[in-house]
C-alpha positions in Angstrom: -64.1 -107.7 36.9 -64.1 -103.8 37.4 -63.2 -104.3 41.0 -60.4 -106.2 39.8 -59.2 -104.5 37.3 -59.3 -101.5 39.9 -57.3 -103.4 42.5 -54.9 -104.8 39.8 -54.1 -100.8 38.7 -53.3 -99.9 42.5 -51.4 -102.4 42.9 -49.1 -101.4 39.6 -49.4 -97.7 41.0 -47.7 -98.5 44.5 -45.1 -100.8 42.9 -43.9 -98.1 40.2 -43.8 -95.8 42.9 -41.8 -98.2 45.1 -39.3 -98.9 41.9 -39.0 -95.3 41.6 -38.2 -94.5 45.2 -35.5 -97.3 45.1 -34.2 -95.9 41.9 -33.3 -92.1 43.2 -32.2 -94.3 46.9 -29.7 -96.3 45.1 -28.8 -94.0 41.7 -29.4 -96.3 39.5 -31.8 -94.8 37.2 -33.9 -97.7 37.1 -37.0 -97.2 35.3 -40.7 -98.3 35.3 -40.7 -101.4 32.6 -45.1 -100.5 32.2 -46.0 -99.3 28.7 -46.4 -95.3 27.4 -48.0 -93.5 25.3 -45.4 -92.0 23.1 -47.2 -89.2 20.2 -45.4 -87.4 17.7 -45.2 -86.2 14.3 -43.2 -87.8 10.9 -42.1 -85.4 8.5 -40.1 -85.4 5.1 -36.5 -83.5 5.3 -37.0 -82.2 1.7 -39.5 -80.0 2.5 -40.6 -80.2 5.7 -43.9 -81.3 4.9 -46.0 -83.9 7.1 -45.9 -88.1 5.7 -49.1 -89.6 5.4 -49.4 -93.1 6.7 -45.5 -93.7 7.7 -45.1 -97.0 9.7 -44.5 -96.8 13.1 -43.4 -100.1 14.9 -41.9 -100.9 18.1 -38.5 -103.4 17.1 -39.1 -107.2 18.3 -42.8 -107.1 18.9 -46.0 -106.7 16.6 -47.3 -103.4 18.2 -47.9 -100.8 15.2 -49.4 -97.5 14.4 -49.3 -95.0 11.1 -49.4 -91.7 10.7 -52.6 -89.2 10.0 -53.0 -86.8 7.8 -50.9 -84.4 9.8 -48.4 -87.1 10.2 -49.1 -87.2 13.9 -49.2 -91.1 15.4 -49.9 -92.3 18.8 -48.0 -95.7 20.0 -47.4 -97.7 23.0 -43.9 -98.4 24.2 -41.7 -99.1 27.2 -39.3 -97.1 27.6 -35.5 -98.1 26.9 -37.7 -99.7 23.6 -36.7 -98.9 20.2 -39.3 -97.7 17.7 -38.7 -97.9 13.8 -40.1 -95.4 11.9 -40.8 -96.1 7.8 -41.9 -94.7 4.7 -42.3 -95.5 0.9 -39.1 -94.1 -0.6 -37.3 -92.3 2.7 -34.6 -93.8 4.9 -36.0 -95.5 8.1 -34.8 -94.9 11.3 -35.0 -96.3 14.5 -34.9 -94.3 17.4 -35.2 -95.7 21.7 -37.9 -93.9 23.2 -37.2 -91.8 25.8 -40.1 -90.0 26.3 -43.8 -89.6 25.9 -42.9 -86.9 22.6 -40.7 -88.1 19.8 -40.6 -86.5 16.6 -38.8 -87.8 13.1 -38.0 -86.4 10.0 -37.4 -88.8 7.4 -34.5 -88.4 4.6 -34.9 -89.5 1.3 -33.8 -92.7 0.1 -30.1 -92.1 -1.4 -30.8 -94.4 -4.1 -31.8 -92.5 -6.7 -33.6 -96.0 -8.1 -35.3 -96.1 -4.8 -36.8 -92.3 -4.8 -40.5 -92.7 -5.0 -41.1 -88.9 -3.8 -44.1 -86.9 -5.7 -45.1 -83.2 -5.7 -48.8 -82.2 -6.2 -48.5 -78.7 -7.8 -51.4 -76.4 -7.3 -54.3 -76.8 -9.5 -54.1 -77.9 -13.3 -49.9 -78.3 -12.4 -50.2 -82.0 -11.8 -48.5 -85.1 -10.1 -45.1 -85.7 -10.9 -43.0 -88.8 -9.4 -39.2 -88.3 -9.9 -38.8 -91.8 -10.9 -41.8 -92.5 -13.4 -39.8 -92.6 -16.9 -40.5 -89.2 -18.7 -43.6 -89.7 -20.9 -45.9 -87.1 -23.1 -48.5 -85.6 -20.5 -50.7 -83.8 -23.1 -52.9 -85.1 -25.7 -50.3 -86.6 -27.7 -51.0 -90.1 -29.7 -49.0 -92.6 -31.2 -46.9 -94.2 -28.9 -46.8 -97.9 -29.3 -48.1 -100.6 -26.7 -44.9 -101.7 -25.5 -43.8 -97.9 -25.0 -46.9 -97.1 -22.4 -46.3 -100.7 -21.1 -42.7 -99.3 -20.2 -43.9 -95.5 -19.0 -46.5 -97.6 -16.3 -44.2 -97.4 -13.2 -46.8 -99.1 -11.2 -50.8 -99.0 -11.5 -53.8 -99.2 -8.6 -57.4 -100.6 -9.1 -60.6 -98.0 -8.6 -61.9 -101.7 -7.3 -65.9 -102.5 -6.4 -67.0 -98.6 -7.2 -67.9 -97.6 -10.7 -68.9 -101.2 -12.1 -71.2 -101.5 -9.6 -74.6 -102.1 -11.7 -76.7 -100.2 -9.4 -74.1 -97.4 -8.6 -71.0 -96.0 -7.4 -72.0 -96.2 -4.2 -73.9 -99.8 -4.0 -71.4 -101.4 -2.9 -70.1 -99.5 0.1 -67.6 -97.7 -1.0 -68.4 -93.7 -1.5 -67.8 -91.8 -4.3 -64.3 -91.0 -6.1 -63.0 -88.2 -5.8 -60.0 -85.9 -6.4 -58.0 -86.2 -3.4 -58.3 -89.9 -3.5 -56.5 -90.0 -6.8 -54.1 -87.4 -5.7 -53.3 -89.6 -2.3 -52.9 -92.5 -5.3 -50.3 -90.9 -7.4 -48.5 -89.2 -4.5 -48.2 -93.0 -2.9 -46.1 -93.6 -6.2 -48.8 -94.8 -8.5 -48.0 -93.5 -12.4 -52.0 -95.5 -13.8 -55.3 -96.2 -12.9 -57.9 -98.7 -14.0 -61.2 -98.1 -13.7 -63.7 -100.9 -14.0 -66.8 -100.1 -15.2 -70.3 -101.0 -15.6 -72.1 -99.4 -19.1 -74.6 -102.2 -20.1 -76.6 -102.8 -16.8 -80.0 -101.5 -17.4 -79.6 -98.3 -14.9 -76.9 -96.7 -17.1 -78.7 -97.6 -20.3 -82.0 -95.1 -21.6 -83.1 -99.0 -22.4 -81.9 -102.0 -22.1 -82.4 -102.6 -25.6 -81.2 -101.7 -29.2 -79.8 -99.3 -29.7 -78.8 -99.5 -26.3 -77.9 -95.7 -25.4 -75.7 -95.4 -22.4 -77.3 -92.8 -19.9 -75.5 -88.8 -20.5 -75.3 -88.9 -17.3 -73.2 -91.8 -16.6 -70.9 -91.2 -19.7 -70.1 -87.3 -18.0 -69.5 -89.1 -14.8 -67.3 -91.8 -16.2 -65.7 -88.9 -17.8 -65.3 -86.9 -14.8 -63.4 -89.4 -12.8 -61.4 -90.1 -15.9 -60.6 -86.4 -15.7 -59.4 -86.3 -12.0 -56.6 -89.0 -12.9 -55.8 -87.7 -16.5 -55.4 -84.3 -15.7 -52.7 -85.1 -12.9 -50.6 -86.3 -15.8 -51.7 -90.3 -14.8 -52.1 -93.6 -17.4 -55.7 -94.6 -17.3 -57.5 -97.8 -18.4 -61.5 -98.3 -18.6 -62.7 -101.2 -19.3 -66.8 -103.0 -19.1 -66.3 -104.2 -16.0 -69.0 -107.8 -14.9 -71.7 -104.9 -15.5 -74.5 -107.7 -14.4 -72.8 -110.1 -16.6 -74.4 -109.9 -19.8 -71.2 -110.3 -21.5 -68.8 -111.5 -18.6 -71.2 -115.0 -18.2 -71.9 -115.5 -21.7 -69.1 -116.8 -23.2 -70.6 -119.3 -26.1 -71.0 -119.1 -29.5 -75.3 -119.3 -29.0 -75.1 -116.5 -27.0 -71.9 -114.8 -28.3 -73.6 -112.7 -31.6 -76.4 -111.0 -30.1 -74.0 -110.1 -26.8 -71.4 -108.8 -29.7 -74.0 -107.0 -31.1 -74.6 -104.9 -27.4 -70.7 -105.4 -27.0 -70.3 -102.6 -30.1 -73.4 -100.5 -29.1 -71.7 -99.8 -25.7 -68.2 -99.6 -27.0 -68.9 -97.2 -30.1 -70.5 -94.9 -27.5 -67.5 -94.7 -25.0 -65.0 -94.6 -28.0 -66.9 -91.2 -29.2 -66.7 -90.0 -25.8 -63.0 -90.0 -25.5 -62.0 -89.9 -29.0 -60.0 -86.6 -28.5 -58.2 -87.6 -25.6 -54.6 -89.0 -26.1 -52.5 -91.6 -25.5 -52.4 -91.6 -21.6 -56.3 -93.2 -22.1 -56.0 -96.7 -22.7 -59.3 -98.8 -23.4 -59.3 -102.5 -22.0 -62.7 -104.2 -23.7 -63.5 -106.8 -20.7 -62.9 -108.2 -18.0 -62.7 -111.9 -16.9 -64.9 -113.3 -19.6 -66.3 -116.9 -19.0 -69.1 -119.2 -19.7 -72.2 -120.3 -17.8 -72.5 -124.0 -17.7 -75.7 -125.6 -16.1 -76.3 -122.5 -14.1 -73.2 -122.5 -12.8 -70.0 -119.7 -13.6 -67.5 -122.2 -15.5 -63.9 -120.8 -14.6 -62.4 -123.9 -15.7 -61.0 -124.5 -18.9 -63.0 -123.6 -21.9 -63.9 -125.8 -24.6 -63.5 -124.9 -28.4 -67.1 -123.4 -28.6 -66.0 -120.8 -25.5 -62.3 -119.8 -26.8 -64.6 -118.8 -30.0 -66.7 -116.8 -28.7 -63.8 -114.4 -26.0 -62.4 -114.2 -29.6 -65.0 -113.2 -31.3 -65.6 -110.6 -28.2 -62.5 -109.5 -28.7 -62.5 -108.2 -32.4 -65.4 -107.0 -31.8 -64.3 -104.6 -29.2 -61.3 -103.8 -31.5 -63.6 -103.3 -34.5 -66.1 -100.2 -32.6 -63.0 -98.6 -31.3 -61.1 -98.4 -34.7 -64.4 -97.4 -36.3 -64.5 -94.1 -34.3 -61.8 -92.4 -36.2 -60.0 -89.6 -34.2 -57.3 -90.6 -31.3 -58.8 -94.1 -31.1 -57.5 -95.2 -34.7 -54.3 -95.2 -32.9 -55.2 -96.0 -29.4 -53.7 -98.6 -27.6 -56.3 -101.5 -27.0 -56.9 -104.0 -24.4 -58.3 -107.6 -24.6 -58.4 -110.3 -22.2 -58.3 -114.3 -21.9 -60.9 -116.8 -20.9 -61.6 -115.8 -17.2 -58.3 -113.3 -17.4 -56.5 -116.8 -17.0 -52.7 -116.6 -17.7 -52.3 -120.1 -18.3 -55.6 -119.8 -21.3 -53.9 -116.6 -22.6 -50.8 -118.8 -23.5 -52.8 -121.9 -25.2 -56.6 -120.5 -25.7 -56.4 -116.7 -26.4 -55.9 -116.0 -30.1 -54.7 -111.9 -30.9 -57.8 -110.1 -32.6 -56.4 -108.5 -36.0 -56.2 -104.8 -35.9 -55.5 -102.4 -38.7 -53.2 -100.4 -36.1 -50.0 -102.1 -35.6 -48.5 -102.4 -32.5 -51.1 -100.7 -30.5 -52.8 -104.2 -28.5 -51.9 -105.1 -25.1 -53.0 -108.8 -23.6 -54.8 -108.6 -20.4 -53.9 -111.6 -17.5 -55.1 -111.2 -13.6 -52.6 -113.1 -11.0 -54.0 -114.2 -7.3 -52.0 -117.7 -6.9 -51.8 -119.1 -4.4 -55.6 -118.2 -4.0 -56.0 -119.9 -0.3 -53.7 -117.3 0.6 -54.5 -114.3 -1.6 -58.3 -114.9 -0.9 -58.5 -116.4 2.5 -57.4 -114.6 5.3 -58.3 -117.2 7.6 -56.6 -119.9 5.9 -53.1 -119.7 4.7 -51.5 -116.7 6.9 -48.0 -116.7 5.0 -45.9 -116.7 1.2 -42.5 -116.7 0.6 -40.5 -120.3 0.5 -37.2 -118.3 -0.6 -37.5 -116.1 2.8 -38.7 -119.2 4.7 -42.3 -118.0 5.7 -43.6 -120.9 4.4 -42.3 -124.8 4.4 -43.6 -125.9 1.0 -43.1 -124.5 -2.4 -46.2 -125.0 -4.2 -47.5 -121.9 -5.8 -44.3 -119.8 -4.3 -41.3 -117.9 -6.3 -40.9 -120.8 -8.8 -44.2 -120.5 -9.7 -44.0 -116.8 -10.4 -41.3 -117.3 -12.3 -42.6 -119.8 -14.4 -46.0 -118.6 -15.2 -44.6 -115.0 -16.0 -41.6 -116.3 -18.3 -44.1 -118.0 -20.3 -45.8 -114.5 -20.5 -42.9 -113.2 -21.5 -42.0 -116.1 -24.3 -45.8 -115.9 -26.1 -46.7 -111.9 -25.7 -44.0 -109.2 -24.7 -41.0 -111.0 -26.6 -43.2 -110.6 -29.4 -44.1 -107.0 -28.9 -47.2 -107.3 -27.1 -47.0 -106.0 -23.7 -49.3 -107.8 -21.0 -51.6 -106.2 -18.3 -51.7 -107.5 -15.2 -55.1 -106.0 -14.7 -55.5 -107.1 -11.4 -53.4 -108.7 -8.2 -52.8 -108.7 -4.8 -53.7 -110.3 -1.5 -55.9 -109.7 1.6 -54.9 -108.5 4.4 -54.2 -111.7 7.5 -53.6 -109.3 9.9 -53.2 -105.5 10.8 -50.7 -106.3 14.2 -49.0 -109.3 13.6 -45.5 -107.7 12.5 -44.3 -111.6 10.8 -47.5 -111.5 8.9 -47.5 -108.1 7.4 -44.2 -108.8 6.1 -45.1 -111.5 4.1 -48.0 -110.0 2.5 -45.3 -107.0 2.1 -42.6 -109.6 0.3 -45.6 -111.1 -2.0 -46.9 -108.3 -3.3 -42.9 -106.8 -3.5 -41.9 -110.1 -5.4 -45.0 -110.0 -7.5 -44.5 -106.8 -9.0 -40.7 -106.8 -9.6 -41.2 -110.7 -11.4 -44.3 -109.2 -13.5 -42.2 -105.9 -14.4 -39.0 -108.2 -15.0 -41.1 -109.9 -17.7 -42.4 -107.3 -19.7 -45.9 -107.1 -17.5 -47.7 -104.2 -16.3 -48.8 -104.6 -12.6 -51.8 -103.3 -11.8 -52.8 -103.9 -7.9 -56.4 -104.6 -7.0 -57.8 -102.3 -4.3 -61.6 -103.4 -3.3 -61.8 -99.9 -1.1 -61.9 -101.9 2.4 -58.8 -101.7 4.4 -59.2 -104.4 6.9 -58.1 -108.3 7.3 -60.1 -110.0 4.6 -59.8 -107.3 1.8 -57.3 -105.3 -0.3 -57.9 -101.9 0.3 -54.6 -99.6 0.1 -56.3 -96.1 0.9 -58.7 -93.8 3.0 -61.2 -93.9 -0.3 -62.4 -90.4 1.5 -59.1 -88.7 1.9 -56.6 -90.3 -0.7 -54.3 -91.2 2.6 -52.4 -94.8 2.7 -53.9 -97.3 5.2 -51.8 -100.1 4.0 -48.1 -98.7 4.6 -46.7 -102.1 4.4 -48.8 -103.3 1.2 -47.9 -100.0 -1.0 -44.1 -99.7 0.5 -44.1 -103.7 -1.2 -45.5 -103.1 -4.8 -43.3 -99.6 -4.8 -40.4 -101.9 -4.0 -40.8 -104.1 -6.4 -42.0 -101.6 -8.6 -38.3 -99.8 -8.3 -36.2 -102.7 -8.6 -38.4 -104.5 -11.3 -37.1 -103.6 -14.9 -39.0 -104.0 -18.3 -36.9 -106.2 -21.0 -37.9 -103.3 -23.9 
């Protein structure tokens, strides 16, 4: 194989030399079609700064690349081919390849509604997106749940990290740092959901009453909250998975004992953060479900299971409100069974709350599951765009589900948090597949906002085929530019109905 490759390379070199000679003789300017390595830097016309994570694609092919932390890129292309450069909130440019060096400057989109530029100021200044709605950045309290929802432009999850029972790095992600949060803000997100473990044995002084949370863990959570809060972002913290001590016990046999532990846990959390302002939101739990015959039950809940979910939601609200301070008016998020939208519509009761207009309902959306969670199965989504020929679980389905949630909740003054949504990556090179992925997240994001539903994208940390990651978790660089582009386009074009 090695000799064959060398011979092939020698023949190709000779061929190129002959072609070049012919071109010189006839003056026709014929150029070789062999790819060359094109390098360059992509910068912003606004401030001259390098654009991190800008997309570079060879038009008409599936060949693509992204810029690094210094705005540099490298891509293989033929002379005469066209490169397309794009970045969130910037006007795209298409430029023909005429040499091996090509620096590009992108300008802001002239449409103000599509401008997504974020300016990260010096220490203490925080991040501000020119399109984010104006909202208090200090420790004020009192905005209603609907007002808070209307202030969230787009949200992002630090998934598979701080909810790991054994520790923050237990599932392969690095510890959360300020650079990551700054990168998230720079990309255009103004809310961060932090899934958290609290009641697992590793986080407690002892896994028995009074279930005292270790002080170093409370302080670590506060540190990560401050990474976000200090940058002017909304922050949602919850009790997430946590080894299943609550999530897998939605039944009234286990429910009362589980609720006692839940009350103890949330009382401690609430006291720790009671002086924070309204940009800190508490979400009681996550995908609460039951265990039947040793198996997790994701199907339709029975009356006993619904009663347990209602108990957990009420326990959470009561525990937080009892701590006083800013928690008396803090916006709180409760969940349906499994965070399933259909069970929110007909199987979940909103808890009573002494604070008026400060509750939200949380659901998750991953339809169709064979697309969003199986990279090797359905690789396309988008019936209206012609990506698929079957209309099952396509745009009409999204409009139907989200429209029902709007009528049931948002129209009644109860905003909905789409605490998780997204799709796994199906390809890192096929442009059509990636365009379909981008269209999916754009459509879901826009449809959510149009129906009074706050979109918060699920990111599990890894950016590769089969995973959901959007950022390099160590430095905050965007590594799934087309997905971020889709989210931000949907967030720009979607308009809350309140």
